[in-house]
gemmi code that builds the backbone of each chain (N, CA, C; Angstrom):
import gemmi

chains = {
    "A": [
        ("UNK", (-58.074, 34.833, -14.806), (-56.724, 34.968, -15.351), (-55.706, 34.731, -14.238)),
        ("UNK", (-54.771, 33.829, -14.517), (-53.793, 33.512, -13.469), (-52.743, 34.618, -13.348)),
        ("UNK", (-52.029, 34.573, -12.240), (-50.991, 35.589, -12.002), (-49.886, 35.485, -13.057)),
        ("UNK", (-49.595, 34.237, -13.454), (-48.545, 34.024, -14.457), (-48.934, 34.652, -15.799)),
        ("UNK", (-50.207, 34.455, -16.175), (-50.695, 35.035, -17.434), (-50.639, 36.563, -17.384)),
        ("UNK", (-50.983, 37.086, -16.203), (-50.948, 38.538, -16.008), (-49.519, 39.054, -16.156)),
        ("UNK", (-48.582, 38.335, -15.559), (-47.176, 38.740, -15.645), (-46.671, 38.671, -17.085)),
        ("UNK", (-47.127, 37.663, -17.824), (-46.727, 37.528, -19.228), (-47.248, 38.688, -20.073)),
        ("UNK", (-48.496, 39.056, -19.792), (-49.076, 40.181, -20.529), (-48.333, 41.470, -20.180)),
        ("UNK", (-48.030, 41.626, -18.904), (-47.303, 42.809, -18.443), (-45.941, 42.891, -19.144)),
        ("UNK", (-45.278, 41.751, -19.237), (-43.957, 41.693, -19.875), (-44.064, 42.091, -21.349)),
        ("UNK", (-45.092, 41.552, -21.995), (-45.315, 41.844, -23.410), (-45.568, 43.339, -23.624)),
        ("UNK", (-46.393, 43.908, -22.745), (-46.702, 45.339, -22.854), (-45.456, 46.182, -22.624)),
        ("UNK", (-44.678, 45.792, -21.622), (-43.486, 46.571, -21.287), (-42.427, 46.476, -22.387)),
        ("UNK", (-42.381, 45.331, -23.059), (-41.423, 45.179, -24.166), (-41.823, 46.069, -25.345)),
        ("UNK", (-43.122, 46.159, -25.578), (-43.597, 46.957, -26.705), (-43.690, 48.433, -26.364)),
        ("UNK", (-43.955, 48.725, -25.110), (-44.094, 50.120, -24.670), (-43.240, 50.324, -23.434)),
        ("UNK", (-41.947, 50.482, -23.594), (-41.105, 50.658, -22.406), (-41.533, 51.874, -21.595)),
        ("UNK", (-41.311, 51.798, -20.294), (-41.713, 52.895, -19.408), (-41.069, 54.203, -19.863)),
        ("UNK", (-41.855, 55.267, -19.855), (-41.364, 56.570, -20.293), (-40.660, 57.259, -19.127)),
        ("UNK", (-39.496, 57.760, -19.383), (-38.802, 58.520, -18.355), (-38.170, 59.747, -19.004)),
        ("UNK", (-38.965, 60.421, -19.811), (-38.438, 61.562, -20.573), (-38.471, 62.824, -19.729)),
        ("UNK", (-37.428, 63.591, -19.852), (-37.354, 64.873, -19.146), (-37.829, 65.976, -20.089)),
        ("UNK", (-38.362, 67.012, -19.503), (-38.785, 68.166, -20.283), (-37.539, 68.845, -20.844)),
        ("UNK", (-37.548, 69.074, -22.172), (-36.332, 69.589, -22.802), (-36.286, 71.115, -22.904)),
        ("UNK", (-37.421, 71.764, -22.715), (-37.404, 73.233, -22.837), (-38.357, 73.850, -21.827)),
        ("UNK", (-38.113, 75.120, -21.579), (-38.973, 75.849, -20.656), (-40.290, 76.165, -21.368)),
        ("UNK", (-41.399, 75.797, -20.772), (-42.690, 76.007, -21.424), (-43.344, 77.328, -21.028)),
        ("UNK", (-42.650, 78.121, -20.203), (-43.263, 79.369, -19.737), (-43.635, 80.306, -20.893)),
        ("UNK", (-42.763, 80.477, -21.949), (-43.184, 81.343, -23.065), (-44.499, 80.860, -23.713)),
        ("UNK", (-44.640, 79.530, -23.868), (-45.880, 78.975, -24.453), (-47.061, 79.254, -23.524)),
        ("UNK", (-46.809, 79.189, -22.226), (-47.872, 79.443, -21.240), (-48.314, 80.903, -21.304)),
        ("UNK", (-47.331, 81.792, -21.421), (-47.659, 83.230, -21.502), (-48.506, 83.526, -22.733)),
        ("UNK", (-48.120, 82.848, -23.841), (-48.871, 83.015, -25.093), (-50.314, 82.546, -24.908)),
        ("UNK", (-50.446, 81.420, -24.232), (-51.787, 80.857, -23.996), (-52.628, 81.781, -23.115)),
        ("UNK", (-51.974, 82.361, -22.110), (-52.697, 83.253, -21.202), (-53.126, 84.544, -21.904)),
        ("UNK", (-52.333, 84.926, -22.916), (-52.631, 86.176, -23.623), (-53.750, 86.019, -24.645)),
        ("UNK", (-54.078, 84.750, -24.987), (-55.143, 84.509, -25.971), (-56.471, 84.983, -25.410)),
        ("UNK", (-57.260, 85.662, -26.226), (-58.565, 86.090, -25.710), (-59.463, 84.884, -25.451)),
        ("UNK", (-60.267, 85.015, -24.427), (-61.194, 83.925, -24.094), (-62.190, 83.740, -25.231)),
        ("UNK", (-62.542, 82.475, -25.487), (-63.495, 82.199, -26.573), (-64.879, 82.703, -26.154)),
        ("UNK", (-65.419, 83.589, -26.971), (-66.750, 84.123, -26.675), (-67.744, 83.605, -27.708)),
        ("UNK", (-68.942, 83.304, -27.224), (-69.976, 82.850, -28.155), (-70.563, 84.070, -28.847)),
        ("UNK", (-70.638, 84.073, -30.172), (-71.261, 85.220, -30.848), (-72.752, 85.315, -30.496)),
        ("UNK", (-73.308, 86.510, -30.659), (-74.688, 86.742, -30.208), (-75.695, 85.841, -30.916)),
        ("UNK", (-75.393, 85.512, -32.220), (-76.368, 84.682, -32.955), (-76.438, 83.254, -32.405)),
        ("UNK", (-75.299, 82.793, -31.823), (-75.319, 81.461, -31.188), (-76.242, 81.469, -29.969)),
        ("UNK", (-76.173, 82.570, -29.205), (-77.073, 82.701, -28.047), (-78.525, 82.751, -28.512)),
        ("UNK", (-78.740, 83.503, -29.617), (-80.105, 83.627, -30.150), (-80.641, 82.257, -30.583)),
        ("UNK", (-79.774, 81.475, -31.243), (-80.156, 80.134, -31.697), (-80.471, 79.223, -30.504)),
        ("UNK", (-79.646, 79.333, -29.483), (-79.837, 78.540, -28.262), (-81.165, 78.901, -27.589)),
        ("UNK", (-81.438, 80.220, -27.542), (-82.680, 80.690, -26.921), (-83.880, 80.202, -27.726)),
        ("UNK", (-83.766, 80.259, -29.054), (-84.864, 79.810, -29.922), (-85.119, 78.315, -29.717)),
        ("UNK", (-84.034, 77.538, -29.632), (-84.170, 76.087, -29.421), (-84.836, 75.811, -28.074)),
        ("UNK", (-84.472, 76.596, -27.055), (-85.060, 76.407, -25.725), (-86.549, 76.715, -25.755)),
        ("UNK", (-86.909, 77.804, -26.454), (-88.326, 78.195, -26.548), (-89.113, 77.111, -27.286)),
        ("UNK", (-88.552, 76.621, -28.394), (-89.244, 75.587, -29.189), (-89.459, 74.327, -28.348)),
        ("UNK", (-88.433, 73.923, -27.605), (-88.588, 72.688, -26.806), (-89.596, 72.879, -25.674)),
        ("UNK", (-89.683, 74.121, -25.157), (-90.662, 74.391, -24.091), (-92.082, 74.396, -24.651)),
        ("UNK", (-92.236, 75.011, -25.822), (-93.575, 75.108, -26.426), (-94.025, 73.794, -27.065)),
        ("UNK", (-93.057, 73.105, -27.681), (-93.399, 71.840, -28.372), (-92.466, 70.717, -27.900)),
        ("UNK", (-92.758, 70.146, -26.728), (-91.860, 69.090, -26.197), (-91.730, 67.877, -27.110)),
        ("UNK", (-92.715, 67.676, -27.950), (-92.654, 66.514, -28.856), (-91.553, 66.672, -29.907)),
        ("UNK", (-91.043, 67.906, -30.026), (-89.963, 68.167, -31.004), (-88.598, 67.694, -30.478)),
        ("UNK", (-88.524, 67.389, -29.189), (-87.214, 67.060, -28.588), (-86.513, 65.901, -29.318)),
        ("UNK", (-87.215, 64.768, -29.579), (-86.508, 63.674, -30.301), (-85.991, 64.116, -31.664)),
        ("UNK", (-86.795, 64.930, -32.375), (-86.367, 65.404, -33.710), (-85.142, 66.307, -33.577)),
        ("UNK", (-85.163, 67.148, -32.543), (-84.040, 68.066, -32.314), (-82.775, 67.282, -31.984)),
        ("UNK", (-82.947, 66.260, -31.133), (-81.796, 65.432, -30.744), (-81.233, 64.679, -31.950)),
        ("UNK", (-82.167, 64.249, -32.820), (-81.737, 63.518, -34.011), (-80.835, 64.377, -34.886)),
        ("UNK", (-81.149, 65.669, -34.952), (-80.379, 66.555, -35.833), (-79.107, 67.078, -35.186)),
        ("UNK", (-78.899, 66.811, -33.915), (-77.681, 67.301, -33.249), (-76.470, 66.466, -33.612)),
    ],
    "B": [
        ("UNK", (-47.718, 86.062, 2.776), (-48.673, 85.047, 2.293), (-47.919, 83.951, 1.519)),
        ("UNK", (-48.340, 82.722, 1.712), (-47.715, 81.594, 1.024), (-47.968, 81.689, -0.487)),
        ("UNK", (-47.075, 81.048, -1.248), (-47.208, 81.120, -2.707), (-48.542, 80.516, -3.187)),
        ("UNK", (-49.006, 79.459, -2.510), (-50.265, 78.821, -2.928), (-51.456, 79.747, -2.677)),
        ("UNK", (-51.396, 80.455, -1.562), (-52.483, 81.394, -1.254), (-52.473, 82.545, -2.250)),
        ("UNK", (-51.273, 82.994, -2.587), (-51.165, 84.094, -3.552), (-51.646, 83.636, -4.935)),
        ("UNK", (-51.329, 82.374, -5.267), (-51.790, 81.813, -6.544), (-53.329, 81.778, -6.575)),
        ("UNK", (-53.910, 81.274, -5.481), (-55.376, 81.184, -5.412), (-56.016, 82.564, -5.466)),
        ("UNK", (-55.282, 83.566, -4.969), (-55.814, 84.938, -4.985), (-55.605, 85.613, -6.341)),
        ("UNK", (-54.893, 84.918, -7.259), (-54.739, 85.462, -8.614), (-53.446, 86.205, -8.860)),
        ("UNK", (-52.454, 86.014, -7.994), (-51.167, 86.695, -8.170), (-50.397, 86.045, -9.338)),
        ("UNK", (-50.111, 86.802, -10.425), (-49.418, 86.204, -11.584), (-48.002, 85.725, -11.267)),
        ("UNK", (-47.325, 86.418, -10.343), (-45.963, 85.996, -9.987), (-45.979, 84.628, -9.291)),
        ("UNK", (-46.980, 84.430, -8.464), (-47.103, 83.140, -7.767), (-47.381, 82.028, -8.784)),
        ("UNK", (-48.220, 82.349, -9.786), (-48.527, 81.361, -10.818), (-47.257, 81.003, -11.598)),
        ("UNK", (-46.491, 82.017, -11.950), (-45.245, 81.763, -12.692), (-44.292, 80.912, -11.856)),
        ("UNK", (-44.204, 81.250, -10.581), (-43.314, 80.499, -9.691), (-43.729, 79.019, -9.623)),
        ("UNK", (-45.044, 78.787, -9.487), (-45.541, 77.402, -9.438), (-45.327, 76.698, -10.782)),
        ("UNK", (-45.541, 77.438, -11.856), (-45.356, 76.860, -13.192), (-43.916, 76.387, -13.358)),
        ("UNK", (-42.988, 77.267, -13.021), (-41.570, 76.921, -13.191), (-41.171, 75.755, -12.287)),
        ("UNK", (-41.767, 75.715, -11.123), (-41.428, 74.649, -10.182), (-42.005, 73.289, -10.597)),
        ("UNK", (-43.212, 73.314, -11.159), (-43.901, 72.036, -11.392), (-44.068, 71.630, -12.856)),
        ("UNK", (-43.613, 72.441, -13.808), (-43.841, 72.084, -15.215), (-43.213, 70.727, -15.567)),
        ("UNK", (-42.030, 70.463, -15.025), (-41.352, 69.191, -15.306), (-42.127, 68.005, -14.767)),
        ("UNK", (-42.666, 68.168, -13.568), (-43.418, 67.077, -12.932), (-44.703, 66.768, -13.711)),
        ("UNK", (-45.391, 67.836, -14.114), (-46.629, 67.653, -14.887), (-46.312, 66.981, -16.226)),
        ("UNK", (-45.250, 67.449, -16.882), (-44.843, 66.885, -18.178), (-44.523, 65.394, -18.041)),
        ("UNK", (-43.747, 65.053, -17.016), (-43.356, 63.634, -16.834), (-44.572, 62.747, -16.600)),
        ("UNK", (-45.574, 63.289, -15.886), (-46.793, 62.509, -15.637), (-47.574, 62.322, -16.938)),
        ("UNK", (-47.711, 63.400, -17.688), (-48.526, 63.348, -18.909), (-47.876, 62.491, -19.993)),
        ("UNK", (-46.560, 62.592, -20.126), (-45.917, 61.829, -21.208), (-46.061, 60.317, -20.978)),
        ("UNK", (-46.205, 59.928, -19.725), (-46.403, 58.510, -19.432), (-47.774, 58.056, -19.921)),
        ("UNK", (-48.701, 58.986, -20.056), (-50.043, 58.631, -20.517), (-50.139, 58.758, -22.038)),
        ("UNK", (-49.658, 59.891, -22.581), (-49.836, 60.108, -24.028), (-48.666, 59.595, -24.857)),
        ("UNK", (-47.501, 59.435, -24.248), (-46.315, 58.839, -24.863), (-45.871, 59.555, -26.137)),
        ("UNK", (-45.944, 60.860, -26.089), (-45.504, 61.682, -27.219), (-45.082, 63.034, -26.639)),
        ("UNK", (-43.833, 63.444, -26.934), (-43.297, 64.627, -26.240), (-43.997, 65.939, -26.634)),
        ("UNK", (-44.300, 66.096, -27.938), (-44.951, 67.344, -28.365), (-46.341, 67.462, -27.739)),
        ("UNK", (-47.069, 66.341, -27.735), (-48.406, 66.341, -27.136), (-48.310, 66.603, -25.638)),
        ("UNK", (-47.314, 65.996, -25.011), (-47.149, 66.179, -23.562), (-46.833, 67.634, -23.234)),
        ("UNK", (-46.065, 68.288, -24.089), (-45.755, 69.716, -23.860), (-47.035, 70.551, -23.970)),
        ("UNK", (-47.801, 70.289, -25.024), (-49.060, 71.038, -25.202), (-49.992, 70.816, -24.006)),
        ("UNK", (-50.058, 69.556, -23.563), (-50.981, 69.237, -22.475), (-50.482, 69.774, -21.129)),
        ("UNK", (-49.173, 69.963, -21.013), (-48.647, 70.578, -19.790), (-49.133, 72.024, -19.706)),
        ("UNK", (-49.046, 72.724, -20.842), (-49.533, 74.110, -20.887), (-51.044, 74.129, -20.623)),
        ("UNK", (-51.763, 73.181, -21.247), (-53.215, 73.084, -21.055), (-53.554, 72.862, -19.572)),
        ("UNK", (-52.779, 71.996, -18.923), (-53.015, 71.711, -17.503), (-52.881, 72.981, -16.662)),
        ("UNK", (-51.806, 73.732, -16.895), (-51.602, 74.948, -16.105), (-52.636, 76.014, -16.450)),
        ("UNK", (-53.088, 76.006, -17.697), (-54.136, 76.953, -18.083), (-55.432, 76.618, -17.330)),
        ("UNK", (-55.745, 75.324, -17.235), (-56.937, 74.899, -16.483), (-56.790, 75.237, -15.006)),
        ("UNK", (-55.565, 75.050, -14.498), (-55.314, 75.383, -13.091), (-55.486, 76.879, -12.866)),
        ("UNK", (-55.010, 77.650, -13.819), (-55.124, 79.105, -13.715), (-56.597, 79.528, -13.699)),
        ("UNK", (-57.386, 78.875, -14.543), (-58.817, 79.196, -14.599), (-59.533, 78.789, -13.314)),
        ("UNK", (-59.077, 77.664, -12.737), (-59.768, 77.114, -11.562), (-59.113, 77.540, -10.250)),
        ("UNK", (-58.205, 78.500, -10.300), (-57.417, 78.839, -9.104), (-58.284, 79.274, -7.929)),
        ("UNK", (-59.411, 79.932, -8.221), (-60.261, 80.420, -7.138), (-60.895, 79.257, -6.366)),
        ("UNK", (-61.015, 78.109, -7.031), (-61.627, 76.943, -6.368), (-60.606, 76.160, -5.549)),
        ("UNK", (-59.318, 76.487, -5.723), (-58.288, 75.758, -4.972), (-58.188, 76.337, -3.562)),
        ("UNK", (-58.324, 75.446, -2.591), (-58.248, 75.877, -1.191), (-56.812, 75.670, -0.697)),
        ("UNK", (-56.066, 76.773, -0.626), (-54.650, 76.683, -0.234), (-54.483, 76.179, 1.202)),
        ("UNK", (-55.487, 76.417, 2.055), (-55.355, 75.976, 3.457), (-55.420, 74.460, 3.568)),
        ("UNK", (-56.210, 73.854, 2.653), (-56.313, 72.390, 2.681), (-55.051, 71.745, 2.112)),
        ("UNK", (-54.342, 72.520, 1.296), (-53.091, 72.012, 0.712), (-53.345, 71.012, -0.386)),
        ("UNK", (-52.480, 70.002, -0.493), (-52.532, 68.972, -1.532), (-52.569, 69.571, -2.940)),
        ("UNK", (-51.691, 70.510, -3.159), (-51.594, 71.139, -4.480), (-51.193, 70.108, -5.529)),
        ("UNK", (-50.239, 69.239, -5.177), (-49.738, 68.259, -6.160), (-50.838, 67.290, -6.596)),
        ("UNK", (-51.667, 66.876, -5.634), (-52.767, 65.972, -5.957), (-53.760, 66.639, -6.900)),
        ("UNK", (-54.081, 67.893, -6.596), (-55.014, 68.680, -7.431), (-54.431, 68.845, -8.840)),
        ("UNK", (-53.146, 69.159, -8.902), (-52.460, 69.380, -10.175), (-52.435, 68.090, -11.015)),
        ("UNK", (-52.135, 66.981, -10.353), (-52.057, 65.705, -11.081), (-53.421, 65.293, -11.607)),
        ("UNK", (-54.452, 65.582, -10.835), (-55.813, 65.247, -11.259), (-56.181, 66.041, -12.511)),
        ("UNK", (-55.833, 67.327, -12.505), (-56.135, 68.174, -13.669), (-55.313, 67.698, -14.868)),
        ("UNK", (-54.067, 67.341, -14.635), (-53.202, 66.854, -15.721), (-53.776, 65.567, -16.317)),
        ("UNK", (-54.240, 64.677, -15.447), (-54.808, 63.400, -15.918), (-56.065, 63.663, -16.749)),
        ("UNK", (-56.896, 64.593, -16.276), (-58.118, 64.910, -17.023), (-57.785, 65.517, -18.379)),
        ("UNK", (-56.744, 66.369, -18.420), (-56.345, 66.979, -19.697), (-55.865, 65.887, -20.654)),
        ("UNK", (-55.086, 64.938, -20.135), (-54.584, 63.836, -20.971), (-55.742, 62.947, -21.442)),
        ("UNK", (-56.681, 62.688, -20.549), (-57.844, 61.865, -20.915), (-58.678, 62.550, -21.992)),
        ("UNK", (-58.870, 63.851, -21.834), (-59.634, 64.598, -22.845), (-58.942, 64.518, -24.202)),
        ("UNK", (-57.611, 64.598, -24.167), (-56.852, 64.491, -25.423), (-57.064, 63.109, -26.052)),
        ("UNK", (-56.982, 62.057, -25.234), (-57.154, 60.695, -25.761), (-58.557, 60.506, -26.333)),
        ("UNK", (-59.545, 61.125, -25.666), (-60.919, 61.004, -26.165), (-61.059, 61.689, -27.516)),
        ("UNK", (-60.422, 62.872, -27.642), (-60.503, 63.622, -28.901), (-59.823, 62.881, -30.040)),
        ("UNK", (-58.687, 62.253, -29.718), (-57.886, 61.648, -30.795), (-58.043, 60.144, -30.839)),
        ("UNK", (-59.176, 59.675, -30.354), (-59.355, 58.221, -30.247), (-59.278, 57.516, -31.590)),
        ("UNK", (-59.815, 58.173, -32.606), (-59.857, 57.511, -33.908), (-58.528, 57.560, -34.648)),
        ("UNK", (-57.648, 58.423, -34.170), (-56.331, 58.476, -34.811), (-55.431, 57.464, -34.132)),
        ("UNK", (-54.678, 56.733, -34.920), (-53.736, 55.789, -34.320), (-52.462, 56.562, -34.030)),
        ("UNK", (-52.207, 56.785, -32.751), (-51.053, 57.589, -32.387), (-49.954, 56.679, -31.857)),
        ("UNK", (-48.894, 56.573, -32.620), (-47.812, 55.712, -32.179), (-46.832, 56.505, -31.332)),
        ("UNK", (-46.249, 55.873, -30.342), (-45.299, 56.587, -29.497), (-44.133, 57.103, -30.319)),
        ("UNK", (-43.704, 58.305, -29.992), (-42.660, 58.948, -30.777), (-41.271, 58.595, -30.261)),
        ("UNK", (-41.135, 58.549, -28.978), (-39.789, 58.427, -28.430), (-39.644, 57.241, -27.493)),
        ("UNK", (-39.829, 56.082, -28.034), (-39.626, 54.927, -27.189), (-38.140, 54.613, -27.197)),
        ("UNK", (-37.568, 54.342, -26.045), (-36.137, 54.175, -25.958), (-35.537, 53.165, -26.919)),
        ("UNK", (-36.280, 52.102, -27.230), (-35.646, 51.076, -28.064), (-36.056, 51.148, -29.532)),
        ("UNK", (-36.703, 52.241, -29.951), (-37.112, 52.317, -31.351), (-35.909, 52.525, -32.256)),
        ("UNK", (-34.815, 52.992, -31.697), (-33.626, 53.224, -32.520), (-32.920, 51.896, -32.827)),
        ("UNK", (-33.188, 50.903, -31.989), (-32.564, 49.600, -32.213), (-33.296, 48.911, -33.361)),
        ("UNK", (-32.567, 48.162, -34.200), (-33.276, 47.448, -35.257), (-34.164, 46.364, -34.651)),
        ("UNK", (-35.386, 46.298, -35.135), (-36.288, 45.282, -34.606), (-36.659, 44.319, -35.722)),
        ("UNK", (-36.880, 43.079, -35.338), (-37.232, 42.084, -36.340), (-38.670, 42.319, -36.791)),
        ("UNK", (-38.987, 41.711, -37.927), (-40.340, 41.865, -38.465), (-41.364, 41.318, -37.479)),
        ("UNK", (-40.961, 40.241, -36.794), (-41.865, 39.606, -35.833), (-42.138, 40.542, -34.643)),
        ("UNK", (-41.035, 41.171, -34.176), (-41.185, 42.107, -33.049), (-42.046, 43.297, -33.449)),
        ("UNK", (-41.803, 43.752, -34.675), (-42.558, 44.892, -35.170), (-44.038, 44.549, -35.284)),
        ("UNK", (-44.295, 43.334, -35.741), (-45.670, 42.869, -35.881), (-46.363, 42.802, -34.514)),
        ("UNK", (-45.601, 42.293, -33.542), (-46.142, 42.178, -32.195), (-46.426, 43.558, -31.607)),
        ("UNK", (-45.502, 44.484, -31.853), (-45.675, 45.849, -31.357), (-46.930, 46.485, -31.974)),
        ("UNK", (-47.098, 46.258, -33.275), (-48.277, 46.804, -33.950), (-49.548, 46.210, -33.349)),
        ("UNK", (-49.484, 44.908, -33.064), (-50.659, 44.238, -32.484), (-50.973, 44.832, -31.110)),
        ("UNK", (-49.925, 45.123, -30.337), (-50.125, 45.721, -29.007), (-50.737, 47.119, -29.139)),
        ("UNK", (-50.187, 47.925, -30.057), (-50.718, 49.279, -30.238), (-52.180, 49.222, -30.666)),
        ("UNK", (-52.464, 48.296, -31.571), (-53.831, 48.161, -32.055), (-54.754, 47.759, -30.901)),
        ("UNK", (-54.285, 46.806, -30.100), (-55.096, 46.337, -28.964), (-55.305, 47.470, -27.952)),
        ("UNK", (-54.256, 48.247, -27.687), (-54.373, 49.364, -26.746), (-55.352, 50.407, -27.278)),
        ("UNK", (-55.327, 50.565, -28.593), (-56.205, 51.550, -29.217), (-57.670, 51.154, -29.112)),
        ("UNK", (-57.906, 49.858, -28.929), (-59.283, 49.371, -28.805), (-59.860, 49.667, -27.418)),
        ("UNK", (-58.969, 49.975, -26.474), (-59.448, 50.272, -25.119), (-60.042, 51.674, -25.069)),
        ("UNK", (-61.028, 51.865, -24.209), (-61.547, 53.221, -24.015), (-60.446, 54.043, -23.353)),
        ("UNK", (-60.457, 55.383, -23.532), (-59.391, 56.187, -22.924), (-59.219, 55.922, -21.426)),
        ("UNK", (-60.312, 55.766, -20.703), (-60.203, 55.553, -19.251), (-59.496, 54.227, -18.941)),
        ("UNK", (-59.850, 53.187, -19.699), (-59.206, 51.883, -19.485), (-57.743, 51.943, -19.917)),
        ("UNK", (-57.510, 52.638, -21.023), (-56.151, 52.719, -21.576), (-55.191, 53.399, -20.591)),
        ("UNK", (-55.662, 54.507, -20.036), (-54.827, 55.234, -19.061), (-54.554, 54.355, -17.847)),
        ("UNK", (-55.578, 53.684, -17.370), (-55.415, 52.846, -16.180), (-54.453, 51.694, -16.453)),
        ("UNK", (-54.630, 51.039, -17.600), (-53.760, 49.903, -17.941), (-52.314, 50.370, -18.127)),
        ("UNK", (-52.142, 51.482, -18.829), (-50.795, 52.018, -19.058), (-50.092, 52.317, -17.740)),
        ("UNK", (-50.793, 53.029, -16.877), (-50.166, 53.430, -15.613), (-49.928, 52.224, -14.696)),
        ("UNK", (-50.876, 51.298, -14.697), (-50.751, 50.165, -13.769), (-49.765, 49.106, -14.267)),
        ("UNK", (-49.870, 48.749, -15.546), (-49.065, 47.623, -16.028), (-47.740, 48.027, -16.670)),
        ("UNK", (-47.737, 49.116, -17.407), (-46.496, 49.519, -18.081), (-45.640, 50.383, -17.157)),
        ("UNK", (-46.267, 51.378, -16.553), (-45.508, 52.289, -15.690), (-45.402, 51.782, -14.250)),
        ("UNK", (-46.177, 50.767, -13.930), (-46.194, 50.159, -12.588), (-46.379, 51.189, -11.473)),
        ("UNK", (-47.294, 52.093, -11.728), (-47.661, 53.102, -10.735), (-48.566, 52.426, -9.699)),
        ("UNK", (-48.354, 52.716, -8.420), (-49.231, 52.090, -7.413), (-50.714, 52.431, -7.657)),
        ("UNK", (-51.585, 51.467, -7.359), (-53.018, 51.652, -7.598), (-53.563, 52.877, -6.858)),
        ("UNK", (-53.030, 53.144, -5.677), (-53.516, 54.289, -4.885), (-53.259, 55.599, -5.644)),
        ("UNK", (-52.074, 55.709, -6.248), (-51.739, 56.929, -7.002), (-52.635, 57.085, -8.224)),
        ("UNK", (-52.890, 55.956, -8.893), (-53.749, 56.005, -10.084), (-55.163, 56.419, -9.669)),
        ("UNK", (-55.616, 55.858, -8.554), (-56.963, 56.171, -8.056), (-57.088, 57.667, -7.764)),
        ("UNK", (-56.073, 58.228, -7.107), (-56.116, 59.660, -6.780), (-56.098, 60.511, -8.048)),
        ("UNK", (-55.251, 60.118, -8.989), (-55.124, 60.905, -10.232), (-56.410, 60.859, -11.057)),
        ("UNK", (-57.127, 59.727, -10.994), (-58.345, 59.594, -11.783), (-59.596, 59.978, -10.995)),
        ("UNK", (-59.415, 60.177, -9.696), (-60.560, 60.542, -8.859), (-61.531, 59.402, -8.671)),
        ("UNK", (-60.990, 58.166, -8.599), (-61.841, 56.988, -8.388), (-61.255, 56.171, -7.234)),
        ("UNK", (-61.959, 55.121, -6.831), (-61.464, 54.304, -5.726), (-60.417, 53.299, -6.221)),
        ("UNK", (-59.655, 52.765, -5.287), (-58.655, 51.749, -5.646), (-59.345, 50.518, -6.231)),
        ("UNK", (-60.513, 50.198, -5.699), (-61.271, 49.047, -6.216), (-61.654, 49.285, -7.679)),
        ("UNK", (-62.036, 50.535, -7.967), (-62.413, 50.859, -9.352), (-61.196, 50.737, -10.277)),
        ("UNK", (-60.022, 51.090, -9.763), (-58.799, 50.957, -10.569), (-58.567, 49.474, -10.872)),
        ("UNK", (-58.687, 48.630, -9.832), (-58.470, 47.183, -10.023), (-59.449, 46.629, -11.056)),
        ("UNK", (-60.684, 47.110, -10.954), (-61.718, 46.650, -11.885), (-61.387, 47.080, -13.323)),
        ("UNK", (-60.896, 48.317, -13.450), (-60.540, 48.812, -14.784), (-59.361, 48.013, -15.355)),
        ("UNK", (-58.397, 47.697, -14.498), (-57.246, 46.908, -14.962), (-57.749, 45.543, -15.431)),
        ("UNK", (-58.625, 44.943, -14.646), (-59.173, 43.622, -14.986), (-59.891, 43.680, -16.336)),
        ("UNK", (-60.747, 44.702, -16.493), (-61.503, 44.830, -17.751), (-60.565, 45.119, -18.927)),
        ("UNK", (-59.587, 45.985, -18.672), (-58.626, 46.331, -19.728), (-57.832, 45.131, -20.176)),
        ("UNK", (-57.383, 44.335, -19.224), (-56.591, 43.138, -19.526), (-57.429, 42.148, -20.332)),
        ("UNK", (-58.693, 42.044, -19.962), (-59.586, 41.114, -20.676), (-59.724, 41.534, -22.147)),
        ("UNK", (-59.916, 42.842, -22.365), (-60.044, 43.337, -23.743), (-58.728, 43.133, -24.500)),
        ("UNK", (-57.613, 43.444, -23.842), (-56.299, 43.292, -24.488), (-56.046, 41.856, -24.903)),
        ("UNK", (-56.327, 40.940, -24.000), (-56.094, 39.521, -24.304), (-56.948, 39.075, -25.499)),
        ("UNK", (-58.182, 39.551, -25.509), (-59.092, 39.186, -26.597), (-58.559, 39.725, -27.931)),
        ("UNK", (-58.156, 40.992, -27.909), (-57.651, 41.619, -29.133), (-56.347, 40.964, -29.595)),
        ("UNK", (-55.487, 40.647, -28.628), (-54.194, 40.047, -28.985), (-54.368, 38.638, -29.526)),
        ("UNK", (-55.275, 37.886, -28.912), (-55.454, 36.528, -29.433), (-56.107, 36.572, -30.812)),
        ("UNK", (-56.936, 37.602, -31.049), (-57.535, 37.777, -32.374), (-56.423, 38.066, -33.415)),
        ("UNK", (-55.381, 38.795, -32.959), (-54.280, 39.144, -33.853), (-53.229, 38.031, -33.918)),
        ("UNK", (-53.484, 36.950, -33.210), (-52.560, 35.818, -33.247), (-51.390, 35.929, -32.293)),
        ("UNK", (-51.457, 36.887, -31.364), (-50.393, 37.032, -30.364), (-50.889, 36.397, -29.081)),
        ("UNK", (-50.089, 35.491, -28.556), (-50.524, 34.813, -27.328), (-49.708, 35.332, -26.141)),
        ("UNK", (-50.367, 36.145, -25.284), (-49.625, 36.636, -24.120), (-49.405, 35.559, -23.065)),
    ],
}
model = gemmi.Model(1)
for chain_id, residues in chains.items():
    chain = gemmi.Chain(chain_id)
    for i, (resn, *xyz) in enumerate(residues, 1):
        res = gemmi.Residue()
        res.name, res.seqid = resn, gemmi.SeqId(i, " ")
        for name, pos in zip(("N", "CA", "C"), xyz):
            atom = gemmi.Atom()
            atom.name, atom.element = name, gemmi.Element(name[0])
            atom.pos, atom.b_iso = gemmi.Position(*pos), 0.0
            res.add_atom(atom)
        chain.add_residue(res)
    model.add_chain(chain)
structure = gemmi.Structure()
structure.add_model(model)
structure.setup_entities()
């Protein structure tokens, strides 16, 4: 690709998507505080149990791995 | 103790101080990638939340807080693009959208958006920053955590895909 073609493509892109120079319009600290106050996502115990069962099955029956992957 | 050291040690006041100081910078970086103000605001909060979680891994003595912050912001934006890849997200606040555009211009713009949407998020971010925002390759490399050569390669690959998609749509760059 020549430099001229590259410049033409650049021009086309810039015409369709002008450079963004937007300023932040509001203070995001309240949103940040809200986010920090959210409880951390915890995995329920049954998810751990399912994970442990899957690990045991794959250890005992390695041939099941492709079938397990297929269902994921 | 310096504010960065206090932040790394988990001081909430230091975190607030850094947030207030850098929220605008993070937002301006992200909006250039996602090109939507509401998304950029959400991702700014997401970036600082990730920074807050990873604060113990930040070495205040080594410095380069801005580089670390920009890298996390870029990753947050990339993750967003990966999640919303199948949705066609048109820019919300392009400066010239208020001006009346001809049907031909509109068609061309749609073709460009469609072509950009065909790029993988990594290529899309690189092409946007390099060609539209004209960010130096070194800055893009640092933000993406790759080499300058890899950035050049991504631009080359991205341009090739764009040209192919545009010529398929009948637009000749």
